[in-house]
N, C-alpha and C positions, 0 to 999 in steps of 0.2 A: 255767785259766781258762777260763769257760763259753763257750761260744759257739754260732753258727750254720753252718751250711754253705748256698750259697745255692745254685740252681738254674742250671742253664750259661747259660740265657738272662736270668739278673739282671740288671739295668742296673749296677748296680754293676763289675761284671764290663767293663763298656764305657764306663768313668768317670763315672758317679752316683754318689754318695754316700748313698745312701738303699737301705733293703733293707724291699720290701712285704712284707707278708703271707704274698700269694700266692707270693712268690720265695724261701720258705724249704726248702729240702730237708731237713733234721735239727736239732733243737737237742741242745744236748749240754753233760752239764755241770747242767743245771738254772738258770739264772741266774733270777734276780729283777726283776722292774719297776725300774729306776734301776740297772742294774749297769754294769759297764763288759763288753763279752763281744767275743770273738775273732771274727772274720769268716773262712771257709775257702770256698776254690772246693770243687768235684768230687775233686780229686787229692790233698786233705789241705794245699792250699799257703796259708798265712796272707794275709790281701787285706787286714791293717787289724785298728782297733780300734776297737769302736764305742759306740754308748749304746744302752739297749736296754727298750723299751714293748714288752709283750703286748698291751698294749689299746689301742694307737694301732695303724692302717694302715700307718703307718711306722715296722716291729720296730724295726729298727736304724738308726742313722744315725753315720757313719764319720766319724770325728774324726781319725784318726792312720793313715797305711800301716803304720806298725809297730808293736808290742807297746807302749803306751802305756795309764798310768793318768790320772785325773784327781786329782794333788793341788796344793797351792798353788806350788809350783816351776812343775808348767805352765802353770796360768792366768795368772802372772806373766807368762811366757816369753809366751803366745801376745797378750795384751793389750798388751804393750810393743810385741811385733812389728805390730800392729794400728796403733798410736800412731804409730812409725815409718812406717810405711807410708804414714800420711797428710801426716806432715812433709816427707818426699820429694816430695809431690807441691804441696806450697803451698797444702794444706787449714787454714782456721783451724782451731787445735788446741784451739781455747778454746771453739766454736761449732761442733760436729758431730757424728756418729754416730763414736763409736770402736771400737764393736765391732758387725759387721752378721752376726752368726749364723754359718753356715757359709761364708761368703765369706774370714772371719779364722778358718776354722778350731775353731768355736767355736756348734756347732748349739743353738739356741735360744735364744741370750745376743744380747742388745740394749744397748748402753751407749750413750748420748747426752749429753754432755757441754754444759754450759750453765757456763762459767766457771769457779768453785769449786764446781760443783754438777753430781751427777751422776742419773742417771735409766738403772735397772737392769732388764731385764725379762730372765725365765727362763721360757721357754714349751714346754720340755722338761721330763720330770718330774727327769730324772737330774742335769740342772744346778739345777731348784728344788731338788731335796734338798744340793745344792755347793752351797747360794746363801751359805752363812755364808764358805766359801772363796774363794767370786768378792769378796764384800766386803772380807777381806780382802785380797786380790789388789788391789780396785782402790786399798784405803786406802794401799798402802806401794809405792806405784809408784814404780821406779829406771829412767829412760828413757835412751837413749843417740840423741840424735836426727842421726841421720845426715839430712847436708848443710844442718844449721843449728848450721854451728862445730864439730860431732862432741865437744856438751858435753852433761854429763849431766842431767837437770831429774828434780825429786825429783814426781809430781803426789800432794798429799795433801786428797781434795778436803773440805769442807767438811759435805756431806750428801750421802747415797747415799738417792737415795729409790726406792720400790716401785714399778713402773707395772706390776702383773701383772693388767690387768683387759681384757685381750688375748680374746676368745670361743674365740679357736685352743688355747687352754689345754685346754679343754672334750675336746679331741681326744686330750690326752694323760692324761684322768681327774684333772683340776686344778679347783679354784674359784677364781673369779678376786679376786682381793684389790688393794689399794692402801695404804700406808703407809711410814713410815720407816723405814729401816736404822741409820741413822747421821748423827749431827747433829741438825737443826731444820729442818722444812718452813718457808720464808717465800716471799713475792713477790719475783719479782727484777727486775732490768730488764736486759732485753739488747741490745747495739748491731745492725744490720742496715743495709747500706746507707747509710749516714748519719742509720738513726733509730732512737728507744729503745721499743721493747716492753716491756709489762706482760707478766709471766708467772707460771704456776701450775702447778707442776710436778706437783701433786697432784690439778688439777682436767683441766685445758687436754685439748683433743681430742691424742691420740696421746703422746707423751711431754711434751707443753706446748706446743712450736712445729713448723712446716712444715717439718724440717729439710731435707725433702728438695727445695724450693723455695728454698732460699735463693739460688742464684744465677740462677734466673729471674724473683724480683724488679724486679731491676733491667733485665734484658733484654727484659719486654715492657713498661716504663717510658719505654724508648727509646723507642718508635712510640706514648707519648701525648698528644706535645705538642701543644694544641688542640685535641684528641678531647672526645669526648663517651663518657665510660668507664662501663660495665657490670659489673661484679664480683658476678657469681653466687658463692654457696657463701662469702662472703666470709670467713669464720669471725671473725679476731682483726684483719682488716681492711687485712693486709697488700699487698696485690696492688693494692687499692683506694687507699692509700696512696703505697705508691707511684708509682701514676699522677700525685696528686695533687702529690705533688712532685717529675715532672717535667713539669708543664707544662700539665698538661688542661684544659681547658676546661671542664667539669663531672664529676663524680663519684659513683656511686652504689653504694652495697654493700648485697647482697642476703643474707641471712641467717635461717632460722628458729628459732634457739636466741637467747633474749633474753641467758641470759649471754655468750655470745660476741660479740654484737652492745654490750654493756654492754662490753667488751673492749677490743671496735673502737673506738668512741667515747672512750673512754680515751685509748688510743693517738694517737688525733688530734689531742684538747685539747694531749697531750702533746709533738705534734710540729709543734702551728700550724699543723694542717694543714687541710681542709674538704674534706665528703664528707655526702652523702646517705642517710642509715642507715635501712631498710626492713625490718622483721622477720617478714615471711613464707615459707612455701614456697616455694621458686626456679619449680617447676614454676606454680601459682597466678600469681607475679608475673609470669611471662614469658608467659601465657595472656591477664592482664588487661593487660599491655603492646601487646599485639598487637592487640586492641580496640579500645586507646586511639590506635593508628596511632604508637608512638612510636617512636622510632630514634635507634641511638648509632652510634658510630663505631671504635670496639673495646670486646670483650663478651668478660671472661673467663669460663673455665669449669672448676673448680677442685671438684670435687666430692667427697665423701668415696667410698670403697669401695662399690660398688652391688653387691657379691659376694663373701664369703669363700668360697666352695664352688662347686664345679662345678657340683651342683644348681642352684644359685639365677642361671645363665649364659644362659639366654634370657631372662628378664624382667630382670636387668642392662642386654642387648642393648637391650630396645624402648626403655629409660629413656634409655639413650645416644642412643640414632635419636631420639624426642621432645625431649628436651635440645638436640639441635643445628639439629633443623626451625625449631623456636620461636626459635634465637638465630639465626639464617641469615636469618627472617624477618623481625626487628629490624632487623637490620644494614644499614648506610646504601651506597649502590652500591660504594664503594671501602671500606667497613669492616674492619676485622680481627678476626678471633677467634682467641683463644689458648687453645686446651682442652687439658685434661690426664685421665688415668686414671690412679688407682694401685691398680687391682683385677688382682693377679698372672692372673685367669684368664680377663681379657680379655686376649690375643696384640696385640703393634702392628700385626699384619693385620687383625684380626677388630675393631676399633677405627678404621683406615682405610678400612676397607669401611663401616660403619656412618657414616662422615663421608659417606662418597661417596654411600651410599643417602640421607643425611636432605639433599643438594643436590639431590639429585635431587626428593623431596618437596618442597621450600623452592622450587622452579626456581630456583634459582641455581647460579652458576658461582664458583670459586676457585682462585687458584694458590698453593702449598705456599710458603710463606716460609723456614723453618727447620723443623726439630726440636729439640725437646727432651729432653734425654738424664739421664738416672740417672746423679746427682752422684761423684764421685770417691770419695765417704766412704760410697756406699753402693756397693762394687765388686761388679762381674757375674762369675761364672764363668760361663763357654761351655758347662762339662757339667751342671752345676748349672740349666736355666732358670727353676728356684723364685728363685734369687737377684734375680732382674730382674722387677722389678713396675711400675713407671715407665715411662710414654710421654707426650710430647705434641708439637705442632705448632701454627704461626700458620700462619694462612691470610688470602689478603688476594682479597676480593672482586671479581669482573671486571665492571665496566659495561659495561652493553649486551648482556649476555649473557641 
């Protein structure tokens, strides 16, 4: 097997699973992009098997510490292990992220399940080249569900949708594409915290729904009773409608996308819940609301990722700071702010510092009531910080300060 010899200080020798281009000491055996390669240290000791792509800054991503090929049996075993992991931890197996890339030993593979339907992303070249094997593995999955009676469960999806429209694919030299890999794409309904939401797996943001927020809709709604709620970047209206269902006195959802807002309105009608929907850029709305001296008791900030690269971090932090300053100025004296970031390059420390700076700029004081953490179906590897992207906090304004 062809492979790479890594430099003595390469981060993969310290627990990480990636090899960057500047960490390669020698290439042997003439590997081609997308191949499985052996990784060795300077003493010719095997440190694992990896997928290779010379076009990427991350030239190798380890998926096993042993010599291992990417065949059907491998994919079936890894996917089954991912399903079992979630089942043992009480994750709803019918609505969750079944596979989370390196966190489940499948670098660049994301699998989200929506009932009898699956969305697949292949974000690395090697996995793209083996997409047919992944589809076959997903279509013939027989899982021993540990902790659930130890019974076998066969999972045969009615459809497998390809959502390879993530810009990160360009870093691997691939085009963006969407389509149907198995079955037929149809609009479907999912059930979240006693509510129904319409989902279009081919068109909606991410893979159809913000699965990483499922546990937080109800958590935020616990504070909504009797409050005037503003849900910024409402998308399909999940936070807004959860707040309305939780007894909010008034709910406003703001979203720039007309298509997303149409889905939010339909979701409100479907669940017989009321909200005010405003089609406008959130920053423009907040500026206008401040001029109008509007006031809210609970504001939710759940923006899309402000940056996908380190190069865009400075502008992203400016955006987060302005967003929070304007939100703090609109909150009532004891109002609440639930704020989230899904930008990997924005660390939890940087996010907290930006919030603190915004409080100073807005001349407000606040206490932190709780943190919002990444869900169990998006597991984090301590040795691979890149597997953690989600962070959030709930803040309570301090009156008289």
